[in-house]
Structures are given as structure tokens and as C-alpha cells.
N, C-alpha and C positions, 0 to 999 in steps of 0.2 A: 249617337247610336253605337259608336265605337271610338276608342281613343285614337288620337292623331298619330300617324307614323312618325318616327323620330326625324326622318329627313323629308322636309316638305320643300319641293322646288319653288323657286321664286316665280311669281306670275310674270308673263311676258306681255299680256294685253289687258286693257281696261275698256269696257264698253260703258260710256257715260250717257245715260238717258237724261239729257239736259231738261227735257220737258216732254209731257205727253200731248201737248197741243199740236195739232196737225190739220191742215186744210183738206187732206184726202181722207177717204173712208174705207180704204182697202179691206176687204172682208177676210183676209188671211193675216192681218197684222199680228205680230208676236206680242204686242203690248197686252197687259191683263185686261179683263173686262171692266174691272174697277179702275178706271183711269184716274190719275192724280190731278187735281185742279191746280191752276197756276199759283194759288195762295200757299200751297204746300211745297213749292219748288225751293231747292237750295238757292241762296242768293249768290252773287258773284264771288264774294270773298270766300264763302264756304267751298265753292267749286274750285277756286284757285288753290286752296289748301289741299283739297283732294288730289289735284294733279301734282303738287309739290311732293306730297307723300308718296304718290305712285312712282315718281321718278326716283325717289330715295329708296323705295322698296325694290327697284330693279325692273319695273315695267318699261318696255321699249316703245310700245305704240298705244295710242289712245284713239278709240273710235267715238267721234262726237255724233250722237244719234238722238233719237226721240221716240215717238213723235217726230216733229220737224224742228231740228236744231236752229234753223234760220228764224224761228219764232222768238228766239232769245235776242234781245237787243244788245246783250253783252258778248255776243259770239266772237267779235273781233278781239276783245280783251282776253277771252279764254284762249283763242288760237295763239295770240302773242305770248301769253304766259307759258303755254305748253312748249312753244318753240324755245323760250328762254330757259326752261328747265331741262331741255334736251329730249322731249318726247316727240315721236313721229305722229303726226295728226292726220286722221282720215275722216273727212266730213261725209256722213251718210245722210243723204238728203233726197227729198222729192223734187227739189228744184224750185218749188213754189215758195216765194218769199226772198229769193235771191235775184239780184240785178247784176248787170255786167260790171258796174262800178264796185259793187260789194264783193264780187268774186275777185276782182283785181286787187282790192284792198287786202283781202284775206291772203292772197298769194304773197303780197309784199310783207305781210306780218309773219309769214312762216308756215302757212298751211301747206301740207305735203301732198295731199291726195284728195280726190273727190270721188265718191261712190254714189251714182245717180240711179234711182229706181226707174224702171219702165214697166208698164203693165201689159203692153202688147205692141205689135207693129201695125195693127189696124186701128185707126184713130177712134172710130166710134166705140169699138170694143174696149180700147184702153181707157177712154174717158168713163165708160160705164163701170169698169172694174174699180177705177179710182174714186168713183162717185163725185167727179169734178169735171165740169165741162171746160174744155180747152187745155186740159192737163198735158195731153200728148204733144200738142204744138209747142207749149211752153218748155217742155223737157228737151225737145230738139234744139231750141234756142239756148237753153242753159248749157247743154253739152258743148255747143260751139263756143260759148263764152269761157268755159273751163279750159278747153284746149287752146284757145287764143291767149289765155293768161299763162300758158306754159305748164299747167298742172296736169299730172297724170290722171286719166279718167278710167273708172270702172263702171260698166253698166250692170245693174243687178235686176234680174228678171225672175219673178216667182211664177212657176209653171203650174197650171191647174186646168180644169176642164175647158174653160172659155178660151184659152190661148195655146193649148198644148200642140195644136196642129201647126203653130207658127214658132215653135221653139227654135228651129234652125234659122228662121228668118230673123230672130232676135240676135243671134250670133252675127249674121251678116249686117244687121243694122249697127252693131257695135263697131264693126270694121269701117263702115261708111262714116261713122261719127268720129273716128280717130281714137277710139278707146284702146287702151293697152291690155285691158282685161275685161272679161265678161263672166258673170256668175249666173249660171242657169241652175236655179234651185227649185226643185219640185216642192210644192207646198208642204209645210210642216204643220201638224194638227195640234197646236197649242193656242192659248189665248183666243183671239177672234177666229182663228183657223178651225178650231174644233167646234166652235159655234156654227160655222158655215160648212162643216165637213161634207155633208151630203150634197151641197151645191158646188163644191170645189173638186172633189175627187174624180179623176178620170178613170177609165177602165184600164185593166192590165194591158190590153192590146194597144191602146193609145199611148200609155206610158212607155211600153217597149219600143214602139215606132219612134217616139220622140228621142229616147235615149240613143237609139241607133243612129239617127240623123245627126244629133249633136256630136256624138263620138266620131262620126265620119268626117266632120269638119275640122277636127284637130290637125290632121296632116295638111289640109288646105290652108289653114290660118296660122300654122306654127311659127312663121317668121314675123307675124304682125300682131298676134293676139294670144293671150293666155286664156284658156277656157277652164274655169272651175265648175265642175258639174256635180251637183248634189242630187243623187237619185232618190226616188220616192220610197219612204220607209215601208209603206203598206204593200208594196210589190217586191220587197227585197227578201233575201234568204237569211241574211245576217244583219244585225243592227250596226249602226255607226257608233264610234266612240264619242258620245255626246259631249260637246264642249272640250274634246280632247281628253276627257276623263274628269270626273267631278273634283273640283278644287285643285286641278293640276296645272292649269295654264292661264286662267284669267278670272276677272271679276266683272260683275255687272252692278252698276250703281244706279238706283232708281232716282226719279226727279226729287224725291224727298230725302234721299240719302241712305236708304237701306241697301246693304251689300248682299248680293245674291250670287250663288255659284252658276246660275243660268237664268234665262228669261222667265221660265215658268215655275221656278222653284217654290214660289209662294203658294202654289196649288197643293203642295205636300203638307198635310197636317202634322203638327207636332214639332216642326222645325223652328228654331229661334234665330231670327235675323238681326244682326247688330247694325246700328246706324253710324255713319261717319261723324255724326254730331256727338256721339258718346264714346267712340273707340277710334283709335288710329287704324289706318289701312293695314299696317303690319300686325296689329293685334287681331283684327278681323281675319286676315289671311291665315294666321298661324293658330288661332285659338277659338274662333267663333264656333258655336255648336253646329250651325248650318253647314259651314264649309268642311267640318270634320265628320259630318254624318255618314257620307258615303266614300270617304277616302280609304285607300287600301282595299283589302279583300275580306275582312272579317265579317262585314255585314251581309255578304253574299249568301244566297241559298243555292241549292242545286236546281238546275244543272250548271249554274255559273261557277260555283265554288271549285269544282273539279275539272272545269273546261279549260283546255289549252288556249282558247281565245280570250280568256279573261284579261290577259295583259295586252290585248289588241283593242277590244271594244269595251272593256271595263263593265261588262254587263249591259251595255246600251243605255238607253235614256230612262232615268228614274221617273220623270214626269209621265212618260208614255206607259211605263209599267203601272203607275197609279191609275191612269185614265182607262187602261184596257184590262188590267188584271186586278185592280182594286187595292194594290199594295206596292209601294215604291221599292220594296226590297226584292220583289220578284224579278226574274229575268225579263228583259224587254220582250214583250210578246211578238215583236217583229221577227225575232230569232225562231227558226223552224224547230229548234230544240226545246223551246219554251212550252210548258204544258198549257199555256194560254194562247198559243199561236192561232188556234181556230178563231178566236175573237177578231183577229186582224183579217183573216180570209173572209169571215162573215160580213164584216163592215165593208170591205172592198167590193164584195158581191152585191151588197145592199145598195151601195152608192152607184154601182154600174147600172143596176136596174132602174134606179131613180133617174139617171142620165137619159135612159131610153124614153122614159115617159115625160120628162121635163127637161129638155136640153138647155133652156135659158131660165134657170130658177132665180127667184128673188134673193138678194143678199141681205143679211143683217149687217149694215154698214157700221164701221167703227166711227162712232160719234160721241164726243164727250157729253154734249148737251142731252142727246137722246138717252144716253145711259143714266145720267143723273135724274132725268124725268121718270125713267122706268123704276128707279129705286124709290 
């Protein structure tokens, strides 16, 4: 949509979606609705080449994600290779599929960090959200195995209507489990999240109360825990700098090798995504049409083009602009200056009314088989 700027900073992070296979069915999953089957996944050698190129390009850390990365039988080989080429590795996992012995082996091979998802502190609610009976109990066990192996642990909790009253309890659980960091992230409405938006979105009052509680815990936990707090977009006044700015800090590689500037970029029509099977990471980062589409400021429309915050939030999220304003080039409607901001307020109010009449709605669970049958 516009030419790439002359100076493109090197990426610092790479999110490797090793697979879309996952035993959980979380209704806010950021994976696309069209989940990729196992037959389409990059093989071991192709992934190892991706990581070698990432290290050569200047990437510092790799997030091994999915789906559930433990579903890959070659996970140990991948971790060992990343360590050999000097990449810091963060395993983003549900914990399902990991054993104590497997975690210990990964630690020996050079795994640097584990990020474990939790769905709630209430066992029955956690298992319902995950769509997997026994998930909560297993996660507590995995957390212990991780810390026993000497690996730093982060707990990641997505906050929504079903668990928002226990947001602060999830911070306290992180302390109890020996985590060094907790990410309290209010649900983002992309992928499966937007499909379940009416069932997930809390009221503004619930969001404000949870934000205040979590922020109050910072002082109490400052010597034992880092709290990363991602506030809800739909109740914000300004948008976040999505992904730190389009094509500025990192890449996302899908299971089949397509390189994306963000999780949901494929929802934007007209973008051309290059594959690691056809282009090097350096070529993709510097020259691919998708990565250059929203770099710089030339693509911006008003009010972003003349706004002093454009170097702070870079116009917000392109995928959210598409979803709520119908055009990825518009200002993120979360911004109160956007001419489409009313759409955000209307959706938040609609979801709040739905919560009053149906406090325990049914979820459209993320399931590969169910989606394939639906198609």
C-alpha cells in the first residue's frame, strides 16, 4: 500500500506457531477460524532453517507456540537447535502433553522460559472455559514441574466475563506457584475471540474494578512478581500500539510457513503473505508486500495522519479497524478521536446487556474437527 521506509529496524522476536493442534478449546483463542491441519505443517528441517535464519537476521527471542507446541514430537530438537544458534526460547503452552521428564529434558537442552496458560482460579470454571475436564489440576502440576526444573515461569491469564471477578486471585495464584511473571490480558477480539465476543465481553464496571484490583497488587508483589497488564480495548480511550507497530518488532510464522505481521493479519483482504518455503526471512522482513503495507505513516488517514500520538500507537490495530470500521486504513475505532468510535461503545453496551440476560452463555469452542465438519 506504500513503499517501505529506507530504514527498517531488525526484528527482535519471532512467534513460531509450530502447530494448530491443541487439546483445549478456549473460546478466545487468537488462532484463525480456519485452523491448519497437521498435514500442512512445516517439517522439522524447515523449522530449523527458519530459526537459523532468524538468528542471522538479528532476532533475539523465539516464542514456541501453537496451538499446543507439545503436540510436536520434534519439540526437543527444535529447542536444542534454537539454543545452538543463540536464540532465547519461550515455550507458550497449555501444559497438556508435557510430563515432568519432558520438561526436565527441555531444560537440559536449553529451554529458557515457560509461559503457562491458566483459565481461572476456580477449577470448574477453568475447565469449562478450556473445554477440557481436568485441565486446571494438570496445570498446577505442570507449574510445579517447571519451577522444579529451575525454569522461569510466567502465568498467562486471559480475562473475560467468566473469570473477571477473580483477576486479582490469578495474580495471587502466580505468587503461590512460584512464577516470576504474570500476564493479565483482557480478551482481544480476533480469531475465535470475535466469534465469541458477546459471550466473553464484561461490562465496563467489571473491567474497571478488575483493572483497579490488579494495579493495586503491583506494590504488594513488586519484589516477587512482574505483572504485565493488558487492559481491554473496548473500554479504553486510546488504542495500543498493536504488535509494537506493524512490521517494526517481530514476525509470526504460521504452521504452514506463511509470515504474518500479526496473528490476525490474514483477515485483511488484499495483502500478499510470503511463505518461508519461497523466501528467506530477511527478504520477507524487508520486502514482502504484507509487512510493508502499514509501515511508516503514508497509509494513514485522518485523524491519525496529523495526530501527535501516531508515533506512540501507530494508529492502533489494523485488524480491529477492519472489523469495526470496515477498512484497515481507518483509525482504530478504540480511539475516542476515531469517527467510528461509536461502534465500539455500541458493541460494549450490547455485550453488557447480553451478560445481564445470559450470564453463562454457551461458547463456540475452538475445535479443529468441528470446524472442518462445519466447512
